[in-house]
DOSE-606151 format. One record per residue: residue number from 1; residue in one letter; x negated, y, z of N, C-alpha, C in turn. Coordinates in nm, 2 decimals, decimal comma, m for minus. Layout:
BEGIN
- fike_rodren_n.xx_n.yy_n.zz_ca.xx_ca.yy_ca.zz_c.xx_c.yy_c.zz
- NUM_A_X_Y_Z_X_Y_Z_X_Y_Z
...
END
This chain:
BEGIN
- fike_rodren_n.xx_n.yy_n.zz_ca.xx_ca.yy_ca.zz_c.xx_c.yy_c.zz
- 1_M_1,50_0,06_m1,67_1,39_m0,01_m1,60_1,27_0,08_m1,58
- 2_S_1,26_0,18_m1,67_1,15_0,28_m1,66_1,15_0,35_m1,53
- 3_R_1,27_0,39_m1,49_1,27_0,47_m1,36_1,23_0,38_m1,24
- 4_L_1,27_0,26_m1,24_1,24_0,17_m1,13_1,09_0,14_m1,13
- 5_V_1,03_0,12_m1,25_0,88_0,09_m1,26_0,81_0,21_m1,21
- 6_L_0,85_0,33_m1,25_0,78_0,45_m1,20_0,79_0,47_m1,05
- 7_D_0,91_0,44_m1,00_0,93_0,45_m0,85_0,84_0,35_m0,78
- 8_I_0,83_0,23_m0,83_0,74_0,13_m0,77_0,60_0,17_m0,77
- 9_L_0,55_0,23_m0,88_0,41_0,27_m0,89_0,39_0,39_m0,80
- 10_R_0,48_0,48_m0,79_0,47_0,60_m0,70_0,45_0,56_m0,56
- 11_R_0,53_0,46_m0,51_0,52_0,42_m0,37_0,40_0,33_m0,34
- 12_A_0,34_0,27_m0,44_0,23_0,18_m0,42_0,11_0,25_m0,36
- 13_K_0,05_0,19_m0,27_m0,07_0,24_m0,20_m0,20_0,22_m0,29
- 14_E_m0,19_0,13_m0,38_m0,30_0,09_m0,47_m0,24_0,05_m0,60
- 15_P_m0,33_0,05_m0,71_m0,28_0,01_m0,84_m0,22_m0,14_m0,83
- 16_L_m0,12_m0,16_m0,91_m0,06_m0,30_m0,92_m0,07_m0,36_m1,05
- 17_T_m0,08_m0,50_m1,05_m0,08_m0,57_m1,17_0,07_m0,58_m1,23
- 18_T_0,08_m0,62_m1,35_0,21_m0,63_m1,42_0,30_m0,73_m1,34
- 19_Q_0,24_m0,84_m1,29_0,31_m0,94_m1,22_0,36_m0,88_m1,09
- 20_E_0,28_m0,80_m1,02_0,32_m0,74_m0,89_0,44_m0,65_m0,91
- 21_V_0,43_m0,57_m1,02_0,54_m0,48_m1,05_0,66_m0,56_m1,08
- 22_S_0,65_m0,67_m1,16_0,77_m0,75_m1,19_0,83_m0,81_m1,07
- 23_K_0,75_m0,85_m0,97_0,81_m0,91_m0,85_0,88_m0,80_m0,77
- 24_E_0,83_m0,68_m0,77_0,90_m0,57_m0,70_1,03_m0,54_m0,77
- 25_I_1,03_m0,54_m0,90_1,16_m0,52_m0,97_1,26_m0,62_m0,93
- 26_M_1,21_m0,75_m0,93_1,31_m0,86_m0,90_1,36_m0,84_m0,75
- 27_R_1,27_m0,80_m0,66_1,32_m0,78_m0,52_1,42_m0,67_m0,52
- 28_A_1,39_m0,56_m0,59_1,48_m0,45_m0,59_1,62_m0,49_m0,64
- 29_R_1,62_m0,58_m0,74_1,75_m0,62_m0,80_1,81_m0,74_m0,73
- 30_G_1,75_m0,79_m0,63_1,80_m0,91_m0,56_1,79_m1,04_m0,63
- 31_L_1,68_m1,05_m0,72_1,66_m1,17_m0,79_1,56_m1,26_m0,72
- 32_D_1,57_m1,39_m0,76_1,48_m1,49_m0,69_1,34_m1,49_m0,76
- 33_I_1,24_m1,45_m0,68_1,11_m1,44_m0,73_1,04_m1,57_m0,75
- 34_S_1,10_m1,68_m0,69_1,04_m1,81_m0,71_1,09_m1,88_m0,84
- 35_D_1,18_m1,81_m0,91_1,22_m1,87_m1,04_1,12_m1,83_m1,15
- 36_A_1,04_m1,93_m1,18_0,92_m1,91_m1,27_0,96_m1,86_m1,41
- 37_K_1,07_m1,91_m1,46_1,11_m1,87_m1,60_1,16_m1,73_m1,60
- 38_L_1,24_m1,69_m1,50_1,28_m1,55_m1,49_1,16_m1,46_m1,46
- 39_L_1,07_m1,50_m1,38_0,95_m1,42_m1,36_0,87_m1,39_m1,48
- 40_R_0,85_m1,49_m1,57_0,78_m1,48_m1,69_0,86_m1,37_m1,78
- 41_K_0,99_m1,38_m1,79_1,07_m1,29_m1,87_1,05_m1,15_m1,81
- 42_M_1,05_m1,13_m1,68_1,04_m1,00_m1,62_0,90_m0,94_m1,64
- 43_V_0,80_m1,03_m1,64_0,66_m0,98_m1,67_0,65_m0,93_m1,81
- 44_K_0,72_m0,99_m1,91_0,72_m0,94_m2,04_0,79_m0,81_m2,05
- 45_R_0,91_m0,80_m1,99_0,98_m0,67_m2,00_0,91_m0,56_m1,92
- 46_A_0,85_m0,59_m1,81_0,78_m0,49_m1,73_0,66_m0,45_m1,81
- 47_G_0,59_m0,54_m1,88_0,47_m0,51_m1,96_0,51_m0,41_m2,07
- 48_M_0,62_m0,43_m2,14_0,66_m0,34_m2,24_0,69_m0,20_m2,19
- 49_T_0,76_m0,20_m2,07_0,79_m0,07_m2,01_0,66_0,00_m1,97
- 50_L_0,57_m0,07_m1,91_0,44_m0,01_m1,86_0,36_0,05_m1,98
- 51_R_0,36_m0,03_m2,09_0,28_0,02_m2,21_0,35_0,15_m2,26
- 52_A_0,48_0,15_m2,27_0,56_0,26_m2,32_0,53_0,39_m2,23
- 53_Q_0,53_0,37_m2,10_0,51_0,48_m2,01_0,36_0,53_m2,02
- 54_R_0,27_0,43_m2,05_0,13_0,47_m2,07_0,12_0,56_m2,19
- 55_E_0,19_0,52_m2,30_0,19_0,60_m2,42_0,25_0,74_m2,40
- 56_N_0,35_0,75_m2,30_0,41_0,88_m2,27_0,32_0,96_m2,18
- 57_G_0,21_0,90_m2,13_0,12_0,98_m2,04_0,16_0,98_m1,90
- 58_L_0,25_0,90_m1,85_0,30_0,90_m1,71_0,22_0,81_m1,62
- 59_I_0,17_0,70_m1,68_0,09_0,61_m1,60_m0,04_0,57_m1,68
- 60_Q_m0,13_0,51_m1,61_m0,25_0,47_m1,67_m0,29_0,33_m1,63
- 61_S_m0,36_0,26_m1,71_m0,41_0,12_m1,68_m0,56_0,12_m1,67
- 62_K_m0,60_0,03_m1,58_m0,74_0,01_m1,56_m0,77_m0,14_m1,56
- 63_D_m0,90_m0,17_m1,58_m0,94_m0,31_m1,57_m0,94_m0,35_m1,42
- 64_G_m0,86_m0,45_m1,39_m0,85_m0,50_m1,26_m0,94_m0,60_m1,22
- 65_G_m1,04_m0,63_m1,31_m1,13_m0,74_m1,28_m1,07_m0,87_m1,33
- 66_G_m1,14_m0,96_m1,39_m1,09_m1,08_m1,44_m1,00_m1,05_m1,56
- 67_L_m0,89_m1,12_m1,57_m0,80_m1,11_m1,68_m0,69_m1,01_m1,67
- 68_Y_m0,68_m0,95_m1,55_m0,57_m0,86_m1,52_m0,60_m0,71_m1,53
- 69_M_m0,50_m0,64_m1,58_m0,51_m0,49_m1,58_m0,42_m0,44_m1,46
- 70_V_m0,46_m0,33_m1,40_m0,37_m0,27_m1,30_m0,32_m0,14_m1,35
- 71_W_m0,21_m0,10_m1,29_m0,14_0,02_m1,33_m0,12_0,11_m1,22
- 72_E_m0,12_0,24_m1,25_m0,10_0,34_m1,15_m0,04_0,47_m1,21
- 73_V_0,02_0,55_m1,14_0,08_0,68_m1,19_m0,04_0,78_m1,21
- 74_V_m0,03_0,85_m1,32_m0,13_0,95_m1,34_m0,12_1,06_m1,24
- 75_R_m0,22_1,10_m1,17_m0,22_1,20_m1,07_m0,25_1,34_m1,12
END
């Protein structure tokens, strides 16, 4: 999943929220993004992956305003 997350963030024109990353993962895997239960599970998994990659120094998080953080590749 790490490779897919990094690819999604590299292609993004702007920083993405964890939920936006999760939806892109689901689209890439051909999963139904309207399935709320599956989306919640993917948000948790993507969040774990994003935090791990932040610790590795490959991506960074920023305050996205409100309750959300946004993620982007370290340039």
